[in-house]
N, CA, C and O atoms as CSV, one atom per row, in Angstrom:
chain,resi,resn,atom,element,x,y,z
A,1,UNK,N,N,-6.020,0.986,11.337
A,1,UNK,CA,C,-4.931,0.048,11.481
A,1,UNK,C,C,-5.357,-1.283,10.854
A,1,UNK,O,O,-6.499,-1.715,11.010
A,2,UNK,N,N,-4.441,-1.914,10.157
A,2,UNK,CA,C,-4.763,-3.159,9.482
A,2,UNK,C,C,-4.780,-4.317,10.473
A,2,UNK,O,O,-4.304,-4.204,11.603
A,3,UNK,N,N,-5.334,-5.418,10.021
A,3,UNK,CA,C,-5.399,-6.616,10.866
A,3,UNK,C,C,-3.994,-7.124,11.168
A,3,UNK,O,O,-3.727,-7.620,12.263
A,4,UNK,N,N,-3.102,-6.998,10.194
A,4,UNK,CA,C,-1.715,-7.445,10.406
A,4,UNK,C,C,-1.049,-6.622,11.508
A,4,UNK,O,O,-0.376,-7.177,12.377
A,5,UNK,N,N,-1.232,-5.316,11.473
A,5,UNK,CA,C,-0.626,-4.457,12.489
A,5,UNK,C,C,-1.162,-4.790,13.871
A,5,UNK,O,O,-0.397,-4.852,14.833
A,6,UNK,N,N,-2.466,-5.005,13.983
A,6,UNK,CA,C,-3.054,-5.369,15.272
A,6,UNK,C,C,-2.502,-6.703,15.758
A,6,UNK,O,O,-2.204,-6.865,16.941
A,7,UNK,N,N,-2.369,-7.652,14.841
A,7,UNK,CA,C,-1.867,-8.975,15.185
A,7,UNK,C,C,-0.430,-8.897,15.708
A,7,UNK,O,O,-0.104,-9.495,16.734
A,8,UNK,N,N,0.420,-8.162,15.003
A,8,UNK,CA,C,1.828,-8.043,15.417
A,8,UNK,C,C,1.934,-7.281,16.740
A,8,UNK,O,O,2.768,-7.604,17.586
A,9,UNK,N,N,1.092,-6.283,16.908
A,9,UNK,CA,C,1.100,-5.519,18.153
A,9,UNK,C,C,0.731,-6.427,19.337
A,9,UNK,O,O,1.319,-6.326,20.414
A,10,UNK,N,N,-0.250,-7.314,19.122
A,10,UNK,CA,C,-0.654,-8.259,20.165
A,10,UNK,C,C,0.505,-9.204,20.501
A,10,UNK,O,O,0.762,-9.491,21.670
A,11,UNK,N,N,1.197,-9.683,19.467
A,11,UNK,CA,C,2.343,-10.568,19.676
A,11,UNK,C,C,3.452,-9.841,20.421
A,11,UNK,O,O,4.105,-10.416,21.292
A,12,UNK,N,N,3.662,-8.570,20.074
A,12,UNK,CA,C,4.702,-7.783,20.747
A,12,UNK,C,C,4.397,-7.644,22.240
A,12,UNK,O,O,5.286,-7.812,23.075
A,13,UNK,N,N,3.144,-7.336,22.571
A,13,UNK,CA,C,2.793,-7.172,23.982
A,13,UNK,C,C,2.934,-8.484,24.739
A,13,UNK,O,O,3.368,-8.490,25.891
A,14,UNK,N,N,2.571,-9.603,24.103
A,14,UNK,CA,C,2.748,-10.907,24.742
A,14,UNK,C,C,4.226,-11.196,24.992
A,14,UNK,O,O,4.600,-11.647,26.074
A,15,UNK,N,N,5.057,-10.937,23.997
A,15,UNK,CA,C,6.491,-11.199,24.130
A,15,UNK,C,C,7.167,-10.254,25.098
A,15,UNK,O,O,8.101,-10.641,25.800
A,16,UNK,N,N,6.701,-9.011,25.142
A,16,UNK,CA,C,7.309,-8.016,26.019
A,16,UNK,C,C,6.997,-8.312,27.486
A,16,UNK,O,O,7.788,-7.983,28.370
A,17,UNK,N,N,5.839,-8.936,27.746
A,17,UNK,CA,C,5.511,-9.332,29.125
A,17,UNK,C,C,6.476,-10.389,29.626
A,17,UNK,O,O,6.879,-10.367,30.789
A,18,UNK,N,N,6.855,-11.328,28.739
A,18,UNK,CA,C,7.750,-12.421,29.113
A,18,UNK,C,C,9.201,-11.959,29.185
A,18,UNK,O,O,9.946,-12.366,30.077
A,19,UNK,N,N,9.596,-11.112,28.248
A,19,UNK,CA,C,10.990,-10.678,28.148
A,19,UNK,C,C,11.024,-9.179,27.861
A,19,UNK,O,O,10.500,-8.731,26.841
A,20,UNK,N,N,11.632,-8.412,28.743
A,20,UNK,CA,C,11.675,-6.948,28.585
A,20,UNK,C,C,12.532,-6.518,27.398
A,20,UNK,O,O,12.381,-5.397,26.911
A,21,UNK,N,N,13.420,-7.374,26.928
A,21,UNK,CA,C,14.276,-7.040,25.787
A,21,UNK,C,C,13.665,-7.469,24.453
A,21,UNK,O,O,14.327,-7.383,23.419
A,22,UNK,N,N,12.419,-7.925,24.463
A,22,UNK,CA,C,11.727,-8.364,23.249
A,22,UNK,C,C,11.473,-7.149,22.368
A,22,UNK,O,O,10.908,-6.153,22.820
A,23,UNK,N,N,11.897,-7.233,21.097
A,23,UNK,CA,C,11.787,-6.082,20.191
A,23,UNK,C,C,10.621,-6.254,19.218
A,23,UNK,O,O,10.111,-7.355,19.015
A,24,UNK,N,N,10.225,-5.150,18.634
A,24,UNK,CA,C,9.146,-5.179,17.646
A,24,UNK,C,C,9.589,-5.945,16.403
A,24,UNK,O,O,8.780,-6.605,15.751
A,25,UNK,N,N,10.858,-5.856,16.085
A,25,UNK,CA,C,11.401,-6.610,14.958
A,25,UNK,C,C,11.196,-8.103,15.172
A,25,UNK,O,O,10.819,-8.825,14.249
A,26,UNK,N,N,11.447,-8.559,16.392
A,26,UNK,CA,C,11.239,-9.969,16.707
A,26,UNK,C,C,9.759,-10.331,16.640
A,26,UNK,O,O,9.406,-11.440,16.238
A,27,UNK,N,N,8.895,-9.401,17.031
A,27,UNK,CA,C,7.451,-9.639,16.954
A,27,UNK,C,C,7.006,-9.788,15.505
A,27,UNK,O,O,6.130,-10.600,15.207
A,28,UNK,N,N,7.597,-9.015,14.603
A,28,UNK,CA,C,7.284,-9.149,13.181
A,28,UNK,C,C,7.685,-10.528,12.655
A,28,UNK,O,O,6.949,-11.151,11.890
A,29,UNK,N,N,8.847,-10.986,13.069
A,29,UNK,CA,C,9.307,-12.296,12.632
A,29,UNK,C,C,8.423,-13.400,13.199
A,29,UNK,O,O,8.060,-14.334,12.484
A,30,UNK,N,N,8.074,-13.299,14.480
A,30,UNK,CA,C,7.202,-14.291,15.103
A,30,UNK,C,C,5.806,-14.242,14.490
A,30,UNK,O,O,5.165,-15.279,14.315
A,31,UNK,N,N,5.343,-13.058,14.169
A,31,UNK,CA,C,4.039,-12.911,13.546
A,31,UNK,C,C,3.995,-13.559,12.181
A,31,UNK,O,O,2.975,-14.130,11.794
A,32,UNK,N,N,5.091,-13.476,11.447
A,32,UNK,CA,C,5.171,-14.112,10.138
A,32,UNK,C,C,5.044,-15.626,10.278
A,32,UNK,O,O,4.411,-16.277,9.447
A,33,UNK,N,N,5.643,-16.184,11.322
A,33,UNK,CA,C,5.556,-17.626,11.562
A,33,UNK,C,C,4.156,-18.026,12.025
A,33,UNK,O,O,3.694,-19.128,11.729
A,34,UNK,N,N,3.476,-17.127,12.755
A,34,UNK,CA,C,2.176,-17.441,13.345
A,34,UNK,C,C,1.000,-16.856,12.574
A,34,UNK,O,O,-0.101,-16.785,13.120
A,35,UNK,N,N,1.185,-16.439,11.344
A,35,UNK,CA,C,0.124,-15.744,10.630
A,35,UNK,C,C,-1.095,-16.617,10.352
A,35,UNK,O,O,-2.149,-16.102,9.979
A,36,UNK,N,N,-0.966,-17.926,10.528
A,36,UNK,CA,C,-2.114,-18.809,10.407
A,36,UNK,C,C,-3.143,-18.552,11.503
A,36,UNK,O,O,-4.321,-18.865,11.331
A,37,UNK,N,N,-2.712,-17.991,12.616
A,37,UNK,CA,C,-3.609,-17.671,13.731
A,37,UNK,C,C,-4.491,-16.467,13.433
A,37,UNK,O,O,-5.507,-16.261,14.097
A,38,UNK,N,N,-4.115,-15.679,12.452
A,38,UNK,CA,C,-4.898,-14.489,12.122
A,38,UNK,C,C,-6.261,-14.853,11.549
A,38,UNK,O,O,-7.206,-14.073,11.672
A,39,UNK,N,N,-6.379,-16.007,10.934
A,39,UNK,CA,C,-7.646,-16.400,10.329
A,39,UNK,C,C,-7.771,-15.848,8.929
A,39,UNK,O,O,-6.764,-15.602,8.264
A,40,UNK,N,N,-8.981,-15.651,8.480
A,40,UNK,CA,C,-9.217,-15.186,7.111
A,40,UNK,C,C,-9.194,-13.670,7.009
A,40,UNK,O,O,-9.443,-13.135,5.929
A,41,UNK,N,N,-8.908,-12.967,8.078
A,41,UNK,CA,C,-8.908,-11.507,8.026
A,41,UNK,C,C,-7.789,-10.966,7.155
A,41,UNK,O,O,-7.895,-9.849,6.647
A,42,UNK,N,N,-6.711,-11.734,6.969
A,42,UNK,CA,C,-5.607,-11.271,6.125
A,42,UNK,C,C,-6.038,-11.191,4.669
A,42,UNK,O,O,-5.677,-10.247,3.966
A,43,UNK,N,N,-6.807,-12.174,4.210
A,43,UNK,CA,C,-7.219,-12.151,2.806
A,43,UNK,C,C,-8.302,-11.111,2.564
A,43,UNK,O,O,-8.378,-10.553,1.469
A,44,UNK,N,N,-9.141,-10.837,3.553
A,44,UNK,CA,C,-10.196,-9.849,3.356
A,44,UNK,C,C,-9.646,-8.427,3.339
A,44,UNK,O,O,-10.234,-7.550,2.707
A,45,UNK,N,N,-8.528,-8.184,4.023
A,45,UNK,CA,C,-7.956,-6.844,3.999
A,45,UNK,C,C,-7.362,-6.524,2.635
A,45,UNK,O,O,-7.349,-5.363,2.226
A,46,UNK,N,N,-6.866,-7.548,1.917
A,46,UNK,CA,C,-6.343,-7.320,0.576
A,46,UNK,C,C,-7.457,-6.927,-0.375
A,46,UNK,O,O,-7.264,-6.092,-1.258
A,47,UNK,N,N,-8.622,-7.530,-0.193
A,47,UNK,CA,C,-9.748,-7.238,-1.064
A,47,UNK,C,C,-10.219,-5.799,-0.888
A,47,UNK,O,O,-10.591,-5.155,-1.868
A,48,UNK,N,N,-10.211,-5.290,0.321
A,48,UNK,CA,C,-10.711,-3.944,0.549
A,48,UNK,C,C,-9.734,-2.879,0.059
A,48,UNK,O,O,-10.147,-1.759,-0.244
A,49,UNK,N,N,-8.447,-3.211,-0.022
A,49,UNK,CA,C,-7.465,-2.225,-0.460
A,49,UNK,C,C,-7.575,-1.920,-1.946
A,49,UNK,O,O,-7.169,-0.841,-2.377
A,50,UNK,N,N,-8.108,-2.833,-2.736
A,50,UNK,CA,C,-8.148,-2.627,-4.175
A,50,UNK,C,C,-9.095,-1.496,-4.577
A,50,UNK,O,O,-8.968,-0.957,-5.677
A,51,UNK,N,N,-10.033,-1.128,-3.717
A,51,UNK,CA,C,-10.950,-0.045,-4.025
A,51,UNK,C,C,-10.478,1.278,-3.417
A,51,UNK,O,O,-11.295,2.160,-3.153
A,52,UNK,N,N,-9.187,1.423,-3.198
A,52,UNK,CA,C,-8.645,2.614,-2.550
A,52,UNK,C,C,-8.760,3.865,-3.400
A,52,UNK,O,O,-9.248,3.830,-4.530
A,53,UNK,N,N,-8.306,4.959,-2.840
A,53,UNK,CA,C,-8.371,6.246,-3.532
A,53,UNK,C,C,-7.384,6.277,-4.681
A,53,UNK,O,O,-6.377,5.569,-4.670
A,54,UNK,N,N,-7.678,7.103,-5.672
A,54,UNK,CA,C,-6.752,7.302,-6.772
A,54,UNK,C,C,-5.611,8.197,-6.306
A,54,UNK,O,O,-5.807,9.091,-5.484
A,55,UNK,N,N,-4.439,7.952,-6.831
A,55,UNK,CA,C,-3.312,8.812,-6.499
A,55,UNK,C,C,-3.449,10.135,-7.253
A,55,UNK,O,O,-4.227,10.245,-8.199
A,56,UNK,N,N,-2.695,11.116,-6.827
A,56,UNK,CA,C,-2.743,12.428,-7.475
A,56,UNK,C,C,-2.364,12.323,-8.948
A,56,UNK,O,O,-2.952,12.981,-9.806
A,57,UNK,N,N,-1.361,11.476,-9.223
A,57,UNK,CA,C,-0.905,11.327,-10.596
A,57,UNK,C,C,-2.018,10.746,-11.472
A,57,UNK,O,O,-2.221,11.194,-12.600
A,58,UNK,N,N,-2.737,9.748,-10.949
A,58,UNK,CA,C,-3.807,9.131,-11.728
A,58,UNK,C,C,-4.959,10.111,-11.955
A,58,UNK,O,O,-5.554,10.125,-13.032
A,59,UNK,N,N,-5.279,10.930,-10.948
A,59,UNK,CA,C,-6.328,11.934,-11.110
A,59,UNK,C,C,-5.948,12.929,-12.200
A,59,UNK,O,O,-6.770,13.301,-13.038
A,60,UNK,N,N,-4.689,13.351,-12.174
A,60,UNK,CA,C,-4.217,14.320,-13.157
A,60,UNK,C,C,-4.260,13.728,-14.564
A,60,UNK,O,O,-4.654,14.402,-15.516
A,61,UNK,N,N,-3.852,12.458,-14.689
A,61,UNK,CA,C,-3.851,11.817,-15.998
A,61,UNK,C,C,-5.268,11.638,-16.525
A,61,UNK,O,O,-5.508,11.787,-17.723
A,62,UNK,N,N,-6.215,11.316,-15.631
A,62,UNK,CA,C,-7.586,11.136,-16.097
A,62,UNK,C,C,-8.192,12.478,-16.510
A,62,UNK,O,O,-9.006,12.523,-17.432
A,63,UNK,N,N,-7.813,13.561,-15.849
A,63,UNK,CA,C,-8.290,14.882,-16.252
A,63,UNK,C,C,-7.751,15.254,-17.622
A,63,UNK,O,O,-8.456,15.856,-18.432
A,64,UNK,N,N,-6.494,14.892,-17.883
A,64,UNK,CA,C,-5.866,15.235,-19.158
A,64,UNK,C,C,-6.541,14.512,-20.311
A,64,UNK,O,O,-6.673,15.079,-21.395
A,65,UNK,N,N,-6.969,13.276,-20.103
A,65,UNK,CA,C,-7.531,12.493,-21.204
A,65,UNK,C,C,-9.012,12.758,-21.416
A,65,UNK,O,O,-9.507,12.537,-22.521
A,66,UNK,N,N,-9.740,13.219,-20.410
A,66,UNK,CA,C,-11.184,13.396,-20.531
A,66,UNK,C,C,-11.556,14.525,-21.474
A,66,UNK,O,O,-12.261,14.298,-22.457
A,67,UNK,N,N,-11.101,15.723,-21.197
A,67,UNK,CA,C,-11.574,16.868,-21.952
A,67,UNK,C,C,-10.593,17.410,-22.951
A,67,UNK,O,O,-10.717,18.565,-23.358
A,68,UNK,N,N,-9.643,16.643,-23.354
A,68,UNK,CA,C,-8.620,17.161,-24.260
A,68,UNK,C,C,-7.603,17.968,-23.479
A,68,UNK,O,O,-7.948,18.639,-22.506
A,69,UNK,N,N,-6.389,17.905,-23.889
A,69,UNK,CA,C,-5.324,18.568,-23.154
A,69,UNK,C,C,-5.238,20.034,-23.529
A,69,UNK,O,O,-5.396,20.406,-24.692
A,70,UNK,N,N,-4.986,20.847,-22.539
A,70,UNK,CA,C,-4.846,22.286,-22.788
A,70,UNK,C,C,-3.537,22.585,-23.501
A,70,UNK,O,O,-3.451,23.528,-24.287
A,71,UNK,N,N,-2.515,21.776,-23.224
A,71,UNK,CA,C,-1.211,22.052,-23.819
A,71,UNK,C,C,-0.948,21.212,-25.059
A,71,UNK,O,O,0.130,21.312,-25.643
A,72,UNK,N,N,-1.903,20.389,-25.476
A,72,UNK,CA,C,-1.769,19.640,-26.705
A,72,UNK,C,C,-0.914,18.396,-26.619
A,72,UNK,O,O,-0.557,17.826,-27.650
A,73,UNK,N,N,-0.572,17.956,-25.408
A,73,UNK,CA,C,0.246,16.760,-25.266
A,73,UNK,C,C,-0.636,15.530,-25.154
A,73,UNK,O,O,-1.768,15.603,-24.677
A,74,UNK,N,N,-0.108,14.405,-25.597
A,74,UNK,CA,C,-0.797,13.143,-25.407
A,74,UNK,C,C,-0.567,12.672,-23.981
A,74,UNK,O,O,0.500,12.887,-23.406
A,75,UNK,N,N,-1.572,12.032,-23.422
A,75,UNK,CA,C,-1.419,11.480,-22.082
A,75,UNK,C,C,-0.520,10.262,-22.165
A,75,UNK,O,O,-0.574,9.515,-23.142
A,76,UNK,N,N,0.294,10.057,-21.165
A,76,UNK,CA,C,1.171,8.887,-21.147
A,76,UNK,C,C,2.368,9.139,-20.260
A,76,UNK,O,O,2.332,9.996,-19.377
A,77,UNK,N,N,3.409,8.401,-20.495
A,77,UNK,CA,C,4.588,8.523,-19.663
A,77,UNK,C,C,5.329,9.814,-19.979
A,77,UNK,O,O,5.108,10.445,-21.013
A,78,UNK,N,N,6.185,10.177,-19.091
A,78,UNK,CA,C,6.967,11.406,-19.306
A,78,UNK,C,C,7.829,11.304,-20.552
A,78,UNK,O,O,7.973,12.260,-21.313
A,79,UNK,N,N,8.394,10.126,-20.739
A,79,UNK,CA,C,9.263,9.936,-21.901
A,79,UNK,C,C,8.467,10.155,-23.183
A,79,UNK,O,O,8.948,10.814,-24.105
A,80,UNK,N,N,7.258,9.610,-23.250
A,80,UNK,CA,C,6.422,9.771,-24.444
A,80,UNK,C,C,6.037,11.224,-24.637
A,80,UNK,O,O,6.007,11.716,-25.765
A,81,UNK,N,N,5.741,11.918,-23.538
A,81,UNK,CA,C,5.380,13.330,-23.648
A,81,UNK,C,C,6.562,14.161,-24.129
A,81,UNK,O,O,6.394,15.086,-24.924
A,82,UNK,N,N,7.773,13.828,-23.642
A,82,UNK,CA,C,8.953,14.547,-24.099
A,82,UNK,C,C,9.176,14.346,-25.597
A,82,UNK,O,O,9.539,15.283,-26.309
A,83,UNK,N,N,8.955,13.116,-26.070
A,83,UNK,CA,C,9.156,12.831,-27.479
A,83,UNK,C,C,8.210,13.658,-28.341
A,83,UNK,O,O,8.600,14.144,-29.402
A,84,UNK,N,N,6.959,13.820,-27.887
A,84,UNK,CA,C,5.999,14.572,-28.676
A,84,UNK,C,C,6.349,16.060,-28.711
A,84,UNK,O,O,6.034,16.744,-29.685
A,85,UNK,N,N,6.987,16.558,-27.676
A,85,UNK,CA,C,7.373,17.968,-27.655
A,85,UNK,C,C,8.585,18.236,-28.531
A,85,UNK,O,O,8.685,19.310,-29.124
A,86,UNK,N,N,9.515,17.279,-28.628
A,86,UNK,CA,C,10.755,17.484,-29.361
A,86,UNK,C,C,10.564,17.345,-30.867
A,86,UNK,O,O,11.437,17.767,-31.626
A,87,UNK,N,N,9.491,16.788,-31.314
A,87,UNK,CA,C,9.293,16.561,-32.756
A,87,UNK,C,C,8.929,17.835,-33.456
A,87,UNK,O,O,8.726,17.836,-34.670
């Protein structure tokens, strides 16, 4: 769970104790106003996300470009691949 989710969850529980009709939507809005209370953890979570896993599409594209394509198509967008097939 991200720091933002934990922060909003904490705000929701605080608001729900005071008012039983307090919604999670309202906690998100209040959390946006109070995000200065989170500290520097918000910026550090962005840094860690950049080293995430590759998507399936990116893995497939990197496989196509490394060892030459089995079907003879150039790697790229679908539109570009379609153009190479129609020629």
